[in-house]
N, C-alpha and C positions, 0 to 999 in steps of 0.2 A: 419420691418418684410418683407415688399414687396421687399426692396432692397436686403436682404439676399436671398430670393427665386429666384429673377430674375438673380442675378449674379452667384449664385451657379448652376442654370440650364445652364447659358451661359458657365460656365467651363465644364460642362458635354457634351454639344453639341460640343463645340470647340475641345475637346479631341477626340470625336468620329469622327468628320469630318476630322481633320488634321492627327491624328495618334492614334488609340486605344492602341498602344503599350506603350504610355506615361502614361496610367492609373496606379494607385497604387504607392507603395513606390519606387520600382526599386531595392532595396537591394537584395531580394531573387533571382531575375533574374541575377543580377551582380554576385552573388555567383555561380550561375549555369554556366554563361559564363566563369568565371575564372577557372572553373573546366573542361572546354572543351566542354560544351554543345552548340550546334549550335542554335541560336535564330535569325531568319531572321528579318531584319528591326528594330531591337531593338536599334541599335546605329546609326541610320541615322539622316539626318538633319530635316526631318519632325517630328520625335519623339522629337528632341531637341526643336523645336519651340512649339510643343504641350505641352511639359513638362513645359517650362518656362511660357507660357501664361496661361495654364490651372491652374498651381499652383498659379500664381499671382491672378487670378480671384477667385479661391476657397478660398484662405486665405483672400483676400480682402472682400469677402462676409461675413466674420465672422464665417465661419464654423470651427469646431475643426479638425485640421489636423497638422501634423508635417512636417518639411522641411528637416530633415536629409537624409532620403532615396532618395527623389527627387534630393537633391543637389549631392548626390553620383552619381546618374544616369546622371545628367547634366554634372558633371565633367568628367565622363567616355566618353561621346559622344564628348565633347570638346577635350579630349586627343586623341581620335581616329582621329579627323579631323586635329589636329595639327600635328599628325604623317605623314600626307600627304604633309605637307609643304616641299619644296625641302631641306631645311636646316636639316630636320630630316629624310631624305630618308633612312638612315641606320636602323631606327626603323621600319618604315613601311615595309621594305623589309625582315625583320626577325621577324617571328611571336613570337618567344620567348621573344624578347625585347619588343614587343608590349604588351605582357601579363604583363611584369614587370611594364611598364608604366601605364597600366590600374589599377594595384594594387596600385600604387602611387596615381592615380587619385581618387580612393575610399577614401583614407585617406585625400586627399585634400578636397573632398566634405564634410567630417565631420568637418575638421578644418575650412573651410569657413563658416560653419553654427554656430559653437560654439566658434571659436577662441581658440581651445584647441589642440595645435600641438602634444603633447605627447599622450594624450588620443585618438586622432584621429588615430595616427599611430597604437597603440595597438588595437583599435577597428577594424581597417581594417584587421589586422592579424587574430583576433578571428572570425570575421563574414564571411569573404570571402575566407579564405584559409584553406584547409586541410593540405597541406604541403607548407610552406612559404620559399622562397629563402632568406637566411640570407643577401646576398648582396643587396637585395632590401630595407633593413632597411634604408640604407643611402639615396637612392633616395626618399623614402617616408618622411624621416626626413627633408631633404632639402625642399621638396615641402610643407609639412605641416607648417614648420616654416614661410615660406614666405606667405602662405595663411593666417595664424593668424596675421602676421604683417600688412597685407593689410586690413583684415576684421575688426579688433578691432578699429583702429582710424576712419574708415569710419562709423562704427556702432555708436560709441560714439559721433562723430561729428553730426550725424543725431539726437542724443538725446540732443545736445547742450553742450556736454562735451568732446571736442576733446582731447583724451588721449588713452593710451593703457590699460585702466582699464578693468578687466575681465567682462564678460557678465552680471553676477548677483553678483556683488561684495557685500560681507557681512563680518561680523567679529564676532567672538565668544570669544573675549578677556575676556568677563565677566565670562567665565568658570573658570578663574584663580583668579578673584577678588570677585565679589558679590556672586558668586555661590560656588566657590572653585574648587578643582580639580575633575576630573571624578572619579566616584565611581563604585564599582562592580555592583550595581543595574543599572547603566546606560548601561553597557555592556550587562547585562541580558535583559534589555528592547530592546536594539538594536538587539539582537538575536531574541527576540520575534517578533519584527517588520519584521525581515528577514524571519522568518518562515511564518508569515501571508502573507507577500508579495509573497512568493513562492507559497502558496496555491491559492491566487488570480490570480497569473500568469498562473497556470495550468488551472483554469476555463476560464480565458480570452482566452488562446490559443485554448482550446477545443471549446469554443463558436465561435471564429473566423473561425476555420476549418469547423464547422457545417454550418455557414452562407455562407462561400465561396463555400462549396460543393453544397449547395442548389442553389446558383447563377449559378454555372457551369451546374448543371443538368437542370435548367429551360432554360438557353440559348441554350443548346444542343438539347433540345426537341422541340424548336420552332425557328429554324434559319431564318424563313421567317419574323420575327417580328422586324427586324432592321430598324430603321429610322434615316437617317443621321449618320450612324455608331454607333448608340446607340440602344441597345435592349430595347424594350418597357417595359420590367420588371424593368428597372432601373428608370423609371420616377416616379411611385408612391412612392417608398422609398425616392427618392431625394426630392420630394415635402413635404412629412411628416417630413423628417429630417430637411430640411431648415426652414419649418414653426416652428418647435419646437425650433430650435436653435435661430431663430430670436425672438421668444417669450421670452425665458428665458434670452436672452442677451439684451432685450430692457431696455434702461436706467431707465424707470420708474418702472421696476420690479426688476429683479435680475442682470441686466447688470452692476450695479455699482461695482460688484466684480467678476462676471463671465465674464471676459474680455479675451483678447488674452493671449497666453501662457506666454510670458516674464513678463508682469506686474503682473500677478497673482503669478508666482513663486518668483518674487522679493519681493512681499509683504509677502509671506509665509516664505521666508528664512531670512527676516530681524528680528533681535532679539529685536523688540520693540512691543508695543501694536498695534494690527491691527487697521486700520482706522474704523471709525464709521459704514461705510456701511457693514463691515464684522460682526459687533456685533449687528446689528439691523435686526430682533427682538431678535435673539439669535445667538451667535457665533457658538455653537455646531450644530445648525440646518443648518446654512449657510455653514459650513465646510462639513457636510454630503451631502448637496445638491450639492455643488461644486464637491466633489469627485464622487458622483454617476453620475452626468451629464457628467463629463469628460470621465469617463470610458465607459458609454453606447454610447454616441455620437461618441466617437473615434472608438468603436467597429463596429458600423454600417457605419460610414463614410469611413473607410479604405476598405470597401467592395463595394463601389460605383466605377464606372468607371471614376474616376477623379484622377489627381495626388495628392498624399498626403501620409504622413507617420504617425507614431504613437508614436515615441520615447518621444518627449517632452509632448504631451498630457497625456501619461501614467505617466510621471514624476509628472505632476500636480495632478493626482489622489493620488499618494503616498505621495506627499508633504502635501496635505490636511489631509490625515489620520494621518500622523506623527505629524502634528501641533495639531490635535484634541487630540491625545494621550498625547503629551507633555503638553498641556494646562490642561487636566484633572488630570494628575498625579502630575505635578510640579507647579500647579497654585500659590502656596504660595512662590515659589522660584524665581519668575520673569519670563521674557519672553525669556531669553537666552536658557533654556532647551527646550522650545516649538519650537523655530526655529531650534535648533539642531536636534530634532527628525523629523522635517519637511524635513531637508536635508537627513537624514538617510532613511526616508520613500521614498523620490523621487528616491534615488539611488537604494534602494532595489527592488522596483517594476520594474524599468527599467532593472535592472540586471536580475531579475527573468524572465521577458518576453523575453529578448534577449539572456539570458544565457551568458553574457559577463562580465568578471571581470574588463575590462577596463572602465566600467561605473563609477567605483569609482574614477578613475583618471580624467575622464571628469568632474565629480562633483567637485573635488578639484580645477580644473582649472577654471571652470565657476564661482565658489564662491570666488576664490582667497585666500584661507587659508587652513591650515592643522590642525586646532585645534581639529577637530572631526575625524581625519583620522582613528584611530583605531576603534571607534564605527561604523563608516561608513563601514569599511571593514568587520566587524563582520556581519552587516546587509546584505551586498552584498553577502558574502560567504554563509550565511544561505539561502538566497533567491535562489541562483543558485543551491545549493545542493538539496533543496526540489523540485525545478522545474525540474532539470535534472533527478531526481529519477523517476518521473512519466510522463514526457512530453518531446517532442522535443522543440527546441526553436521556436519562432514565425516564423522565416525565414525558417527553415527546415520544419515546419508544412505546410507553404504555398507551398513550393516546392513539398512536398508529396501530397498535396491535388490536385494541378494542374497537377500532374503526369509528372514532368520534370525529366530526368534521371540524377539527381544530386546525387553524392555519399556522404552520411554523414560520420562523423568520425566513425571508427570501434570501438565498445565498447570492453573493456578489456576482457569481458566474451567470446568474439568470437575469441580471439587470438589463442586459441588451436584448433579451428575448421580447419579441413583439406580441401584442395581444392577439393578433390574427393568427399567430402560430398555435395558440392553445384554445381558441374559442370554439364553441359548437356552432357550426355554420348552417346546419339544416334548419333554417328559419321556419319552414312550413310545418315542421314536426311539433313545435311548441308555441306557435302564435295563433291568435284568433283575429277574426274580422269584426268590425263593429256590429254587424248583423250576422247571427249564427243560429245554430239549431241545438236543441238539447243533446242530440246524438253526437255532435262535434264536441261539445263540452264534456260529455260523459267519456268519450274516447280519450280526450286530453287528460282528464283526471285519473283515468284507469291505467294510463301508460306507466308501467313499472319503472322505466328508465327515467321518468320525470318526477318521481315521487319526492326527490330532494328539493324540487323547486317550489318556492312559496308564492311566487308571482309569475304571471305570464304576459307577454307583450301583446298589445292590440295594434294592428297595422291596417292601413287602408288598401285599396286595390293596387296602388303603386308600390307598396312595401314601406311607405313612410310610417314611422312609429308614432302613434298617437298618445300612448301612455301604457300603463300596466293595470292588470286586474289581479287581485289576490285570490289565492286558492279558496279561501274560506268564503269569499263573495260568490264564487262560482257554485260552491255547494249550496249556498243560500238561494241562488237563482234556480238551480235544479229543483230545490224543494218547493219553491213558491211559483215557479214558471213566470215570474215577473220580477223586475228590479226592485230592490229594497227602497223604501221611501223614507230616508232619514230627514231630519228636520232642521238642518243647518247647512250653510254653504261651505264647501271645501275650499281651502286655500292652496290645494295641491300638495300639502304635506301629509304624511302618514298620521292617522289619528292615534292618540295615546294608547287606546286599547289594542290597536293592531301591533304596536311596538311590543306590547306585553305578550301577544300571541306568538310573534315571530321569535323573540329571543330574550326580552328583558324581564318578563314576568318569570322569576326564577322558580316559581312553584305552581302557577296556574295550569290547569288542564286546557287542552285545545277547546275553543269555544264552539258550542253547537249553534244551530241555525237560530233557535229562539233567542239565545243569548246575543247572537249577532244582531238580530233585529232590535233587541232592546237597548243595546249599548252603542250601536254605531252612531257616530257623531259627524259624519261627512255627507255631502251630497255629491253623487257621482255625475260625471259629465256624460250626457247622452248625445251621440251624433245624430242630428236630425236631417231630414230631407226626404227624397223619394228614392225608390228602388233603382232608378236609372243612374244616380250618382253615387251609389254605394251606401247611402244612408238608410235609416230605418224610421218608421213612425213609432210613436209611443204606444199605439194600440196593437202591439204584437199579439197574434193569436196562436192558439195551440202550443206547440213546442218551439216556435220561433220567437226569439226575443232579442232585444238590444243588449249589448255588453257594456256595462258601466266601467269606466276606467278613470285612473288618476294620472295627472301629469307628473312626471318625475324629472328630477334634476341631476340624477347620478348616472351619467352616461360616459362612455370612453370611446375614443377613436381607434380604429383598427391598427393604426401606426404607432399608438402609444406603447410605451415599454411596460413590461409585466409588473414592475414594482408599483406603478400607478394604480393598476387594478387591485393589486394586493393591498395597498394602503386603504383604498376605498372599502374593500370588503371587510377589513378589520376595524377601521375606525367608525364606519357606519353600521357595523354589526348586521349586515345584510347577507342573504344567501346567494344572490346572483347580481351581476352587473351587466347591462346590455351594451352592445357595441354598435354604434351607428356611424354612418358617414354621409354627410349632406342630408341628415334627417332620415335616411333609409336604414332600416334594421339590417345589420350584417351578421350578427350572431350574439351569443351570450357566453360569459365566463362565470361558471358556478363555483361556489366555495368548495364543493366536493371535487371538481375537476382540478382546481388550483391545488388543493391539498394532496391529491394523488400525484400530481406533477412534482411538487416540492419534496414529498417524502421519497419518491422513487429516484429522483435525480440526486437528492442529497446522499442517498446510500449507493 
């Protein structure tokens, strides 16, 4: 018990000191990054070190946590640093290619954890991408295949069985012999397990959001209580959780069957009688205790500031309930049906929490057989249906709770919503004229309600949109009181360094004015003329100056459907899209407004 407490606290303190960004699963944040959200320091070397060491300590302490999310985060950081190797210079110099490789890295993280190349590929598509480039399938398939080929022999060699055997190899050939073929009642029970798993998933996701929201509120209310990078409010729950975990996993108590994830799942998936430690004093009592402890400890553990996921621990909960159901209903038919329902329960609860159909494929690959393919699919589909009906996925729920501007999938019910129903129509509030004053620019930049906007529209006296100017350019203008003088002609496209600033430099800090002047590679268009026609001269004096702007090609009509604006925001990784009609600016749809709409209407 003391060992569990000490090592778990060491994981907490190490994560806080080295890099607090390493805490948690990592999958929700990777989902946000791949949609274009800027998260500073999330993919740097300190985070990699903290993630590996913190996860090793936390799992080594005996605490209940998964590895899938942290492995995805680790693989993404490694991918980012590999892209800096001279051999891969073409990837690091083109942000689009870097995003393709990061998507492949996500699938590698899953394949390197389970040895499941196909399921890992599909899981990465479902979890991290709203729109997935089809050509990236090949890169991900290549990477996940080699990841599984490397992982499986090393894992099995560590267990004394050097082979390419699946992670949790089992066999249900008894379904065709001693039990007979699957019956309608088996599919009905699989559907029932799926519905129950979906209901449990809804409660689990809601409870996690409540705990996470409470944690965020406490930390925001007392920012002075940080010690070695760890908020003081994290210490009492870590102490209680580690004490309880050490107590129930003590060998003399329940530790004989409440062990780490893989041995427990292997025992529950095996179609033979469970060992004596599971049946003493009562199999049903032990299965209930195992399921309850897995669910509750995982729920609280994933909200501590330590690296850890929840995929496999949640599978353990489902496996225990499935085995319990199978044992109670089919006790007279042997142990094959009990193990079969254990597999269905594991897949259904994991699918319900993550809302991913690929969970079924992962289960097939880690068990190494397809004898229960159809019942498993029935359970998975029903769990996802119930969960999606009343809840977000666990990853979208976390993103919503911590208020990251990630855009979820647009529900079909919103496809007929028009852009003008959701746009911000107060054009005067956020637009500039070609000739303006420092006071106007300062007021625009200081407006708290516009802090999420990275660009601002430039309109003439008739309201016709001429182009956009970036926030960073306005800061430069205020600092210099004159337009920057870059040395090359713009073609109307955003310069590469600006893409890096907005969303695609996954590690860079916001550029300052000096860096802006040094690295800018575009020439801004200046509206020339006299004051009578609304133009400006280039010899602006005092605080009056011309506003440089770029022509843009990403515009939408007010009558367009919401899904068109959604697709542009996601695929172009931009923070706002402007609404025009006949060239006249009508409004703006921001990523933040779209996100708020989708999250609230989904729930």
